[in-house]
N, C-alpha and C positions, 0 to 999 in steps of 0.2 A: 504493500500499499504506499502511495506517495502522499505526503502532507507537507505543510509548511513548517519549517524548522522554527524552534523557539529556544528561549534561554535554557530550558531543562535539558536540552540536547547537548549543551556545551561540552561537557566532560567526555561524552561518548564520541563526539565528532572529533575532539582533540586527539583522542586515542586512535581512531580510524586513520587521521592524517598522519600521525607519527608511524603507525604500522605500515601504511602504504608507501610513505616517502622512504622509509629505511629499506624496503624491498625494491621500489621502482627506480630510485635515484642512486642506488649503490653504484659507485664508479662513474656517475655523471655529475653529482654535486660533491663538494669536498666532505671527507669524512668528519670534519669538525662541525659541519652544519648539521649532519644527521645525528652524530653522537650527542649533541647539545640539545636536541629537541626535548621539550619539557611539557608535561600535561598541563601543568598550572598555567604556563605562558600561553600555550596554544588554547586553552579554555578562555582566557582573557582576550586573546585575538579574535576568537569566534564571537564573543559577546560584543566586541567593538564593531565587527563586521555587520552585525545585525542592524546597525544604525543606518547604513547606506547601501546595503546589498540585500537581495532576496535570497532566501535559502530554502531549498526543498530537501527533505529527508526521505529515504525509503525504509519503511519499517516492515518487519517480518516477525510474526509471533511475539509482538510487543516490544521488539528491540531493533533499534536503528542500525542498519548494516551499510548504509551508503549515504552520501549527501552531495549537494551541488550548490555552489554560489553562482549567482548571475546578477546582471544589472547594467546601468549606463556606464559607457566608457568615458574617460576624461583625457585620454592621450590624443595627441594630434596626428600621429601616424595613421594611415588608413582611416581618415576622418569620416568617410562615408559609413564605415562599420561603427555605428553608434551604440550597439548592444554587445555585451561580452559575457561569455561563460568563464568565470574566474577560476573555478576549481570544480572538479568532479572525481570523487574517489569512492571506491567500493572496498569493503573489507576483503583481504586477500583470499580468505576461505569462502567467500560468497561470489567470486567473479566467475565469469563464463556462463551465467544464467540469465542474461538479458536485462539485469538490474540496471547497469550503466546506460543501456540503450533507452530504457524507459524514462530514466532521469533526464537524459540529454534531450529527448523528444519533448518532454513536458517543459523544460527550461526554455527551449527554442520557441515552443508554442506561446508561452507566456511573454517572452521577450518580443515576439512578433506582433503583439498588440500595440506596441509603440515604436518598434524598430524594423526597418526593412532589410538591414544588413547586419549580421552578427558574426563575431570571430571569437577565437580562443588561441592562447599560446601554449606550445608544447615544446619540451626539450627535443632537439632533433635526434639525439641518440635514443629517445624513447619510441623506437619504431613500432612497437606493439600498439601504443596509444594512438600514434598517427594513423596506423591502418584501421583502427577502430573508428576514428572520426571520419576518415574517408568513406568507410562503408556506410556511414550514417549521413552522407551527402555533403560533407565539408570538403573543400579544396584548398591546396596550398596557395597562399596569396603573398607571401613574403617571408623574410627572415631577419633576424637581428642577433646581436651578441649582448649578453647580459653578464655582468660580473657578479657572481654569487659567491660569497665567502673567500674572495681573492682569486677565484677561477673564472675565466671566460667561458660561458656556456652558450652554445648556439641554440637558438630557439626558432621554431617555425610557427608562423601565423596561418591558422586554417579558418576559412570564412564560408559563410553561406548567405545567399540572398533568399528572403522569404516574403510572402504576401502578408499584408497587414490583416490581423484577425479581428473580425467584428462579432460582438455578441448581442443576442436579443436583450433588450432592457427589461428589467424586473417589471416595469409599468406597462409593458406590452405583451399581448398574447395573440395567438392565431389558431384559426381552424382551416383545415384543408379538406377539399373534396375533389371529385373528378374534374370539375370545371374551373375552380378558382381557389384562391386563399384569401380568407378574410382576416385582416389584422386589426385588433382592438387596441387602441391607444386612448389616452385621455387628452382631448375629447373626440378624436377622430375614429372613423371606421373605414379602413382602407381595403379595397378589393383588387387583388392582382389576377391576371389571366395570362394564359399561354406562355410567352417567353418571359414575362416578369416573374411568374411563379418559379420557373427554373432558376432565374437569377437570385431570387430570394432564398431558395433552398441551398444554393451554392454558398451563399454568404453565411447563413446560420449554421450550416453543416461544416463549415471551415474547409470547404473544397476549393480548387482553383477558381479564382474570380477575374482571370485575365480578360475574359470575354464580357464581363459585366461593366456596362457603361458607368463611369465615375459619376454622371448625373443622377443615375438611379441610386447609387450608394449615398450621395449627398442628399437626395430626397428623403431617404429612410432615416438618416441622421436628423435632418431637419424636422421630420415628423416625429422624432423621439422614439423610433422603432428599435434602432441598433445604436451601439456606442463602440 
């Protein structure tokens, strides 16, 4: 089950980060960085991140086994990529079960409500992770070198372009029959027929909307049907 992370998850998430970093970044990051990872420090770091990042956790049998940070980017490079997945980690004994894929898809889905271009950074030597992200639709868009604990680490930026996601507003409801869709808002009653029915269903079912005229989307927003 995926849910929003909260302060109660702090220590568990700190432990997951330390466990995965020491296995994933062995011989990539300096030993001093990995050896000095501390649960208390990482717990405080997680609590600090709650202030300006969104967090999703994956819970199984009441225990958190994975987490993902995401939110708005502030860096100037690749400026069109305004959304970022900052971190995605799954407990080492819970990997290869699709947990990471589910978290990544949900993070991208939520980011796509406000961002059309999303990226993440990955250590170039972490080929397993790069392969995972590419299988999930991200492509390499650039590289940089970051000094981590006195060592220059090559990093790869992987990005994805997504369509904006629109959701049906709580104040709107609709009924569908063979001929039309009736949308109830306050104070309007809107009837859609033929092509407009198809467009409406594409929008609220989060399917591709490339063929949907922007004027129709703007109309639904103006009428308080979607947000």
